[in-house]
C-alpha positions as CSV (number, residue, x, y, z in Angstrom):
1,M,0.0,0.0,0.0
2,K,1.3,3.5,-0.9
3,K,2.4,5.5,2.1
4,M,0.4,8.7,2.5
5,E,2.4,12.0,2.3
6,K,2.8,14.0,5.5
7,I,0.9,17.3,5.1
8,V,1.7,20.7,6.6
9,P,-1.2,21.9,8.7
10,I,-3.6,24.6,7.4
11,I,-1.9,25.3,4.0
12,D,-2.1,21.6,3.1
13,I,1.2,21.2,1.3
14,P,3.3,18.1,1.5
15,Y,6.5,18.4,3.5
16,N,9.7,18.8,1.4
17,K,7.6,19.3,-1.9
18,I,8.1,23.1,-2.1
19,A,10.8,24.7,-4.2
20,A,13.7,26.4,-2.4
21,R,12.5,29.7,-4.1
22,V,9.0,31.0,-3.3
23,I,7.1,34.0,-4.5
24,A,4.3,34.8,-2.0
25,C,1.4,37.1,-2.4
26,G,-1.9,37.9,-0.6
27,D,-4.5,37.1,-3.2
28,P,-5.0,33.5,-4.4
29,A,-6.1,34.8,-7.8
30,R,-2.8,36.7,-8.1
31,A,-0.8,33.6,-7.1
32,E,-2.6,31.8,-9.9
33,K,-1.8,34.7,-12.3
34,I,1.9,34.6,-11.3
35,S,1.9,30.7,-11.8
36,K,1.1,31.3,-15.5
37,R,4.5,32.9,-15.9
38,L,6.0,29.5,-14.9
39,D,6.6,26.4,-17.1
40,H,5.6,22.9,-16.1
41,V,3.0,24.2,-13.5
42,E,1.5,21.9,-11.0
43,V,-1.2,22.8,-8.5
44,V,0.1,21.7,-5.1
45,A,-2.8,22.7,-2.8
46,K,-5.8,25.0,-2.6
47,S,-6.8,25.3,1.0
48,R,-8.7,28.3,2.4
49,E,-6.8,31.5,1.2
50,Y,-3.6,29.4,0.7
51,W,-3.2,28.4,-3.0
52,T,0.2,26.9,-3.9
53,F,1.7,26.2,-7.3
54,N,5.0,24.6,-8.3
55,G,6.8,25.2,-11.7
56,T,10.0,26.5,-13.2
57,Y,11.1,29.9,-14.3
58,K,13.9,29.9,-16.9
59,G,14.6,26.4,-15.8
60,V,14.8,27.1,-12.1
61,P,12.2,25.5,-9.7
62,V,9.9,28.2,-8.2
63,T,6.9,27.9,-6.0
64,V,4.1,30.5,-5.9
65,S,1.8,30.7,-2.8
66,S,-0.9,33.0,-1.5
67,H,-1.0,34.0,2.2
68,G,-4.2,36.1,2.5
69,V,-4.4,39.5,4.2
70,G,-2.8,40.3,7.5
71,G,0.0,39.1,9.7
72,N,-1.6,36.2,11.5
73,G,-2.7,34.2,8.5
74,A,0.5,35.1,6.6
75,S,2.6,33.7,9.5
76,V,0.8,30.4,9.1
77,S,1.8,30.5,5.4
78,F,5.4,31.5,5.9
79,E,6.0,28.9,8.6
80,G,4.3,26.2,6.5
81,L,6.3,27.1,3.4
82,I,9.5,26.8,5.4
83,L,8.5,23.4,6.6
84,G,7.7,22.5,3.0
85,G,11.3,23.4,1.9
86,A,11.4,27.2,1.2
87,K,14.8,28.7,1.6
88,V,14.0,32.2,0.2
89,I,10.6,33.9,0.1
90,I,9.9,37.2,-1.8
91,R,6.5,38.8,-1.0
92,V,4.8,40.7,-3.9
93,G,2.1,43.0,-2.7
94,T,0.4,46.4,-2.6
95,C,0.7,49.2,0.0
96,G,-0.5,52.6,1.0
97,T,2.1,55.3,0.7
98,L,3.2,57.5,3.6
99,Q,5.1,60.0,1.4
100,K,3.3,62.8,-0.6
101,D,5.8,62.6,-3.5
102,M,5.1,58.9,-4.2
103,P,2.4,58.4,-6.9
104,Q,-0.1,55.6,-7.4
105,G,1.7,52.7,-9.1
106,A,5.2,53.5,-7.6
107,L,7.2,50.4,-6.6
108,I,9.0,50.0,-3.3
109,I,11.7,47.4,-2.5
110,A,11.7,47.0,1.2
111,T,15.0,47.0,3.2
112,A,13.2,46.6,6.6
113,A,9.8,47.0,8.2
114,C,8.5,48.6,11.4
115,R,6.9,46.0,13.5
116,D,3.4,47.4,14.1
117,D,1.9,44.0,12.9
118,G,0.5,42.9,16.3
119,I,1.9,39.4,15.7
120,T,5.7,39.3,16.0
121,P,5.9,40.8,19.5
122,Q,4.4,37.4,20.7
123,F,7.1,35.6,18.7
124,I,10.2,37.6,19.7
125,P,10.9,40.9,21.7
126,I,10.1,44.0,19.7
127,S,13.9,45.0,19.9
128,Y,14.6,42.3,17.3
129,P,14.7,44.0,13.9
130,A,12.5,43.1,10.9
131,V,15.0,43.2,8.0
132,A,15.1,41.9,4.5
133,S,18.1,39.8,3.3
134,M,20.5,42.2,1.6
135,D,21.3,39.9,-1.2
136,V,17.6,39.6,-2.0
137,V,17.3,43.4,-1.9
138,A,20.3,43.7,-4.2
139,A,18.9,41.2,-6.7
140,M,15.6,43.0,-6.8
141,Q,17.3,46.4,-7.3
142,E,19.3,44.9,-10.2
143,A,16.2,43.4,-11.8
144,A,14.3,46.7,-11.4
145,K,16.9,48.6,-13.5
146,E,15.6,46.9,-16.6
147,I,11.9,46.5,-15.7
148,N,11.0,49.6,-13.6
149,P,14.0,52.0,-13.0
150,D,11.9,54.3,-10.9
151,A,11.4,51.7,-8.2
152,R,12.4,53.0,-4.8
153,T,14.2,51.2,-2.0
154,G,13.7,51.9,1.8
155,I,11.9,51.2,5.0
156,I,8.2,50.3,5.1
157,T,5.9,49.7,8.0
158,T,3.7,46.7,8.6
159,S,0.4,47.4,10.4
160,G,-2.1,45.0,12.1
161,L,-4.8,47.3,10.9
162,F,-6.2,47.8,7.4
163,Y,-8.9,50.4,8.3
164,T,-8.2,53.0,10.9
165,G,-9.8,52.8,14.3
166,L,-10.3,55.0,17.4
167,M,-6.7,54.7,18.5
168,P,-4.0,56.7,16.9
169,T,-1.3,54.8,14.9
170,N,2.3,55.5,14.3
171,N,1.9,56.2,10.6
172,R,2.2,60.0,10.7
173,L,5.3,59.7,12.9
174,F,6.7,57.1,10.5
175,S,6.0,59.4,7.5
176,E,8.1,62.2,9.1
177,A,10.8,59.7,9.7
178,G,11.0,58.8,6.0
179,V,9.2,55.5,6.1
180,L,7.8,55.0,2.6
181,A,4.6,53.0,2.9
182,M,2.4,50.8,5.0
183,E,1.3,47.2,4.3
184,N,0.2,44.2,6.4
185,E,2.7,41.3,6.2
186,A,6.3,42.2,5.5
187,S,7.6,42.5,9.0
188,V,6.1,39.1,9.8
189,L,7.9,37.6,6.9
190,F,11.2,39.2,7.8
191,V,11.1,38.2,11.4
192,I,10.1,34.6,10.7
193,A,12.7,34.3,8.0
194,S,15.5,35.6,10.1
195,V,14.7,33.4,13.1
196,R,14.2,30.3,11.0
197,G,17.4,30.9,9.0
198,I,16.0,31.6,5.5
199,K,16.2,34.6,3.1
200,A,13.4,37.0,2.5
201,G,12.5,40.1,0.5
202,C,9.4,42.2,-0.3
203,I,8.3,44.5,-3.1
204,V,5.1,46.4,-3.0
205,A,3.1,48.6,-5.4
206,A,1.5,51.7,-4.1
207,D,-2.3,51.8,-4.4
208,G,-2.4,55.4,-3.3
209,P,-2.1,57.3,0.0
210,C,-2.5,55.4,3.3
211,F,-6.2,55.5,4.4
212,E,-5.3,57.4,7.6
213,F,-4.3,60.4,5.3
214,V,-7.1,60.4,2.8
215,G,-9.9,58.2,4.0
216,S,-11.0,54.8,2.6
217,E,-13.7,56.3,0.4
218,E,-10.9,57.9,-1.7
219,F,-9.5,54.5,-2.7
220,D,-9.2,54.1,-6.5
221,H,-9.2,50.3,-7.1
222,Y,-6.8,49.1,-9.8
223,P,-6.7,51.6,-12.6
224,E,-4.5,50.9,-15.5
225,K,-1.3,52.2,-13.9
226,M,-1.8,49.8,-11.0
227,A,-2.1,46.9,-13.3
228,K,1.2,47.8,-14.9
229,A,2.9,48.2,-11.4
230,V,1.7,44.8,-10.3
231,E,3.0,43.2,-13.5
232,D,6.3,44.9,-13.1
233,E,6.8,43.8,-9.5
234,I,5.9,40.2,-10.4
235,M,8.6,40.2,-13.0
236,I,11.1,41.8,-10.7
237,A,10.4,39.2,-8.2
238,L,10.7,36.3,-10.7
239,E,13.9,37.7,-12.3
240,S,15.6,38.3,-9.0
241,I,14.6,35.1,-7.1
242,I,16.3,32.9,-9.6
243,K,19.5,34.7,-9.0
244,V,19.6,34.4,-5.2
245,E,21.8,31.7,-3.8
246,V,20.1,29.2,-1.6
């Protein structure tokens, strides 16, 4: 009788069946879209918000997997992908800008993330930094020179909130300190990757100003320039991840 494969909880991927190089994103539909850039694509699992695909890009094995919205669910994905065999994870996503000179559709390669995620303080003390792997950052910067030369590099912040609440946040302070944008998962990825001994990076496309600055009713969902920005960041992630040593 054939022995059953051992499955990673929640994300339902087999242990040791994930490529060393993983592109992660929030939206399952975007993960499926990215997978169409691969050759020899195989659906590994579709469980809840976690859709995972294996394939090759320019002959190099690559996995694409979605992690949903927010740090808690994303942490489940990142930990599971590492159990499955991931050695480097690049998150591709969107963000709200904290700088007035940053237009919709701008790309940001994150060097580090402020830990306002609400998750990682339960994982390791807040004094532990959330930083990207420098060789991953360098590979993305190099790829961006050809694909989107205007991509910026710098610090972002990860928030546990999507909509603003009654309590003030740190976003205005971070804006004054030069933090470029806010999103919801990068610091979780960076901390988990550092502690577990793998590499990580993140590139995000700016939807527009952070809701705290303009209000959610001003959100302009995916005009043409956002579609191009998302396509560019996908290609930057794919071109760079195959060059990162694992």
